[in-house]
C-alpha positions as a printed NumPy array, in Angstrom:
array([[ 14.867, -18.185, -20.487],
       [ 13.639, -17.339, -16.983],
       [  9.86 , -17.315, -16.599],
       [  8.34 , -13.94 , -15.873],
       [  7.215, -13.338, -12.317],
       [  3.464, -12.697, -12.184],
       [  2.092, -10.381,  -9.509],
       [ -1.658, -10.39 ,  -8.887],
       [ -3.269,  -7.365,  -7.277],
       [ -6.865,  -6.954,  -6.13 ],
       [ -7.766,  -3.252,  -6.224],
       [-10.854,  -1.115,  -5.625],
       [-12.722,  -0.579,  -8.899],
       [-12.099,   3.185,  -8.733],
       [ -8.344,   2.822,  -8.198],
       [ -6.497,   4.392, -11.143],
       [ -2.995,   4.522,  -9.628],
       [ -1.788,   1.19 ,  -8.255],
       [ -1.487,  -0.656, -11.565],
       [  0.197,   2.339, -13.205],
       [  2.749,   2.761, -10.417],
       [  3.506,  -0.964, -10.258],
       [  4.111,  -1.03 , -14.005],
       [  6.453,   1.954, -13.722],
       [  8.428,   0.537, -10.785],
       [  8.726,  -3.127, -11.74 ],
       [ 11.714,  -4.732, -13.411],
       [ 11.305,  -6.134, -16.931],
       [ 10.853,  -9.76 , -15.9  ],
       [  7.761,  -8.932, -13.795],
       [  4.171,  -8.669, -15.063],
       [  1.171,  -7.173, -13.257],
       [ -2.298,  -8.76 , -13.343],
       [ -5.279,  -7.182, -11.593],
       [ -8.804,  -7.871, -10.405],
       [-11.249,  -5.279,  -9.094],
       [-13.724,  -4.914,  -6.222],
       [-16.578,  -2.415,  -6.398],
       [-15.838,   0.864,  -4.57 ],
       [-16.622,   4.517,  -5.255],
       [-16.423,   6.334,  -1.908],
       [-13.739,   5.578,   0.674],
       [-15.746,   5.179,   3.862],
       [-15.785,   2.488,   6.537],
       [-19.1  ,   0.987,   5.414],
       [-18.139,   0.946,   1.746],
       [-14.761,  -0.64 ,   2.451],
       [-16.404,  -3.393,   4.496],
       [-18.857,  -4.04 ,   1.67 ],
       [-16.027,  -4.099,  -0.877],
       [-14.143,  -6.804,   1.016],
       [-16.976,  -9.253,   0.387],
       [-15.799,  -9.491,  -3.218],
       [-12.187, -10.303,  -2.328],
       [-12.362, -14.091,  -2.49 ],
       [-14.168, -14.153,  -5.833],
       [-11.646, -11.753,  -7.366],
       [ -8.703, -13.644,  -5.888],
       [ -9.884, -16.861,  -7.508],
       [ -9.94 , -15.079, -10.873],
       [ -6.276, -14.222, -10.451],
       [ -5.41 , -17.89 ,  -9.948],
       [ -6.559, -18.504, -13.54 ],
       [ -3.534, -16.423, -14.593],
       [ -1.31 , -18.572, -12.328],
       [  0.034, -15.545, -10.474],
       [  2.923, -16.18 ,  -8.081],
       [  1.656, -13.915,  -5.31 ],
       [ -1.526, -11.931,  -4.603],
       [ -1.925,  -8.561,  -2.879],
       [ -5.098,  -7.155,  -1.388],
       [ -4.27 ,  -3.677,  -2.656],
       [ -6.155,  -1.372,  -0.326],
       [ -4.664,   0.231,   2.772],
       [ -7.652,   1.243,   4.885],
       [ -9.658,  -1.666,   3.491],
       [ -7.209,  -4.01 ,   5.213],
       [ -7.039,  -2.262,   8.593],
       [-10.455,  -0.843,   9.475],
       [-11.439,  -3.878,  11.581],
       [ -8.468,  -3.595,  13.899],
       [ -5.003,  -4.937,  14.637],
       [ -5.437,  -8.375,  13.   ],
       [ -7.609,  -7.337,  10.029],
       [ -4.858,  -7.507,   7.409],
       [ -3.657, -10.885,   8.679],
       [ -7.171, -12.31 ,   8.492],
       [ -7.492, -11.151,   4.875],
       [ -4.15 , -12.736,   3.99 ],
       [ -5.097, -16.053,   5.557],
       [ -8.548, -16.082,   3.955],
       [ -7.226, -15.487,   0.437],
       [ -4.322, -17.922,   0.851],
       [ -6.729, -20.595,   2.059],
       [ -9.035, -20.392,  -0.949],
       [ -6.373, -19.82 ,  -3.619],
       [ -3.329, -21.711,  -2.375],
       [ -1.31 , -18.64 ,  -3.433],
       [  0.973, -16.576,  -1.163],
       [ -0.899, -13.406,  -0.22 ],
       [ -0.169, -10.08 ,   1.42 ],
       [ -2.481,  -7.211,   2.405],
       [ -1.285,  -3.63 ,   2.043],
       [ -1.725,  -2.719,   5.711],
       [  0.54 ,  -5.599,   6.732],
       [  2.997,  -4.745,   3.954],
       [  3.321,  -1.3  ,   5.529],
       [  4.011,  -2.819,   8.952],
       [  6.674,  -5.109,   7.491],
       [  8.281,  -2.226,   5.604],
       [  8.363,  -0.129,   8.761],
       [ 10.053,  -3.017,  10.607],
       [ 12.535,  -3.535,   7.743],
       [ 13.597,   0.099,   8.003],
       [ 13.667,   0.029,  11.834],
       [ 11.111,   2.835,  12.14 ],
       [  9.556,   3.271,  15.595],
       [  8.003,   6.752,  15.263],
       [  6.332,   7.873,  12.068],
       [  4.744,  10.84 ,  10.347],
       [  1.592,   9.982,   8.378],
       [  0.159,  11.682,   5.278],
       [ -3.146,  10.472,   3.808],
       [ -5.875,  11.558,   1.389],
       [ -8.591,  10.221,   3.714],
       [-11.505,  11.55 ,   5.681],
       [-11.071,  11.816,   9.435],
       [-12.814,   8.544,  10.379],
       [-10.305,   6.606,   8.282],
       [ -7.339,   8.599,   9.561],
       [ -8.314,   7.586,  13.086],
       [ -8.588,   3.923,  12.076],
       [ -5.146,   3.957,  10.46 ],
       [ -3.554,   5.617,  13.489],
       [ -5.212,   3.042,  15.77 ],
       [ -3.96 ,   0.186,  13.566],
       [ -0.378,   1.433,  13.478],
       [ -0.225,   2.14 ,  17.199],
       [ -1.844,  -1.208,  18.072],
       [  1.033,  -2.752,  16.144],
       [  3.68 ,  -0.819,  18.055],
       [  4.254,   2.157,  15.719],
       [  3.934,   5.604,  17.279],
       [  2.221,   8.152,  14.996],
       [  3.688,  11.538,  15.921],
       [  1.751,  13.611,  13.392],
       [ -1.026,  12.848,  10.903],
       [ -2.377,  15.032,   8.088],
       [ -5.177,  14.145,   5.652],
       [ -6.81 ,  15.702,   2.605],
       [-10.366,  14.759,   3.595],
       [-11.293,  13.213,   0.22 ],
       [-14.206,  10.768,   0.161],
       [-14.463,   9.945,  -3.565],
       [-11.757,   7.501,  -4.581],
       [-11.642,   8.68 ,  -8.187],
       [-10.69 ,  12.135,  -6.855],
       [ -7.873,  10.645,  -4.774],
       [ -6.402,   9.256,  -7.982],
       [ -6.455,  12.756,  -9.505],
       [ -4.386,  14.38 ,  -6.744],
       [ -1.22 ,  15.753,  -8.33 ],
       [  2.189,  14.57 ,  -7.094],
       [  3.137,  18.131,  -6.113],
       [  0.114,  18.217,  -3.781],
       [  1.274,  14.907,  -2.3  ],
       [  4.765,  16.331,  -1.853],
       [  3.433,  19.368,   0.03 ],
       [  1.12 ,  17.167,   2.113],
       [  4.087,  15.004,   3.101],
       [  6.108,  18.062,   4.143],
       [  3.175,  19.223,   6.237],
       [  2.907,  15.813,   7.924],
       [  6.614,  15.506,   8.618],
       [  7.857,  16.112,  12.11 ],
       [ 11.553,  16.404,  12.937],
       [ 11.864,  13.549,  15.43 ],
       [  9.959,  10.939,  13.404],
       [ 12.084,   8.06 ,  12.078],
       [ 10.234,   7.93 ,   8.758],
       [  7.275,   9.155,   6.741],
       [  4.343,   7.073,   5.49 ],
       [  2.185,   8.264,   2.58 ],
       [ -0.922,   6.117,   2.738],
       [ -3.367,   4.917,   0.03 ],
       [ -2.765,   2.727,  -3.019],
       [ -4.684,   5.233,  -5.167],
       [ -2.5  ,   8.232,  -4.274],
       [  0.305,   9.093,  -6.688],
       [  3.561,   8.981,  -4.76 ],
       [  6.411,   7.498,  -6.755],
       [  7.29 ,  10.778,  -8.492],
       [  8.108,  12.412,  -5.147],
       [  9.459,   9.713,  -2.821],
       [ 13.146,  10.1  ,  -3.637],
       [ 12.847,  13.89 ,  -3.57 ],
       [ 11.277,  13.703,  -0.117],
       [ 13.925,  11.302,   1.181],
       [ 16.702,  13.589,  -0.005],
       [ 15.092,  16.628,   1.579],
       [ 13.938,  15.072,   4.861],
       [ 16.927,  12.739,   5.357],
       [ 14.688,   9.851,   6.402],
       [ 12.933,   6.877,   4.75 ],
       [  9.66 ,   7.553,   2.948],
       [  7.238,   4.667,   2.405],
       [  4.055,   4.687,   0.35 ],
       [  1.305,   2.079,   0.264],
       [  2.395,   1.069,  -3.228],
       [  6.129,   0.846,  -2.575],
       [  5.443,  -1.195,   0.579],
       [  3.048,  -3.523,  -1.232],
       [  5.356,  -4.14 ,  -4.174],
       [  8.346,  -4.674,  -1.871],
       [  6.435,  -7.151,   0.306],
       [  5.098,  -9.099,  -2.685],
       [  8.621,  -9.503,  -4.059],
       [ 10.01 , -10.492,  -0.653],
       [  7.229, -13.054,  -0.304],
       [  8.457, -14.906,  -3.401],
       [ 12.177, -14.41 ,  -2.596],
       [ 12.806, -11.964,  -5.433],
       [ 16.239, -10.467,  -4.845],
       [ 16.841,  -7.859,  -7.546],
       [ 16.683,  -4.345,  -6.116],
       [ 14.559,  -1.605,  -7.688],
       [ 16.117,   1.854,  -7.79 ],
       [ 14.576,   5.302,  -8.04 ],
       [ 11.612,   4.904,  -5.676],
       [ 13.044,   5.187,  -2.206],
       [ 15.18 ,   3.288,   0.278],
       [ 12.754,   0.392,   0.782],
       [ 12.798,  -1.049,  -2.753],
       [ 16.547,  -0.591,  -2.993],
       [ 16.888,  -3.117,  -0.129],
       [ 15.484,  -6.113,  -2.051]])
């Protein structure tokens, strides 16, 4: 019998979506194991404070002998600039000895995989975080043609946003000559609407959670595609 693949995710304490979506998307031979960092409001200062708990929580995941670890927060892995996500990955890998990815880098790798150069961006964030994400993407060579946010500060409220609201937000963010659409935030419910959006817009749609799951599986050379959640996961 093949051993189950164990995925370890470090999430903000107020995240109510990432674990649920991973468990819905994953194949049967994959298990999800999580650790949590204290966060209530999604602001620059709070995200910086939250990151201080990352190493301690990562070490907890090694007790479960996970095969790969994800720092499961989009803006939390990009707010310090172009190399922020890479620094988080290296820091956690160094102390755990476990392959690690950060969501912001997972998004970049997904965008490259799908050959996207110009993107539309939908987020639940406040304006200061929208600016940081746009800066991060463009510093890494991705042109953001249009960006729309919901202006939500409290992370628990982000997790309560209904998929239909996310769908309409994505349509609002879309612009005709973008190569793809990114729906940002690991706490935003997206997987119910990704395929619907791809069919309607005729372009790839990536979310923070689909990108993170895809990148974790690629990191450990998992090769069984996942269907029903967009083009990206079907390319495993």
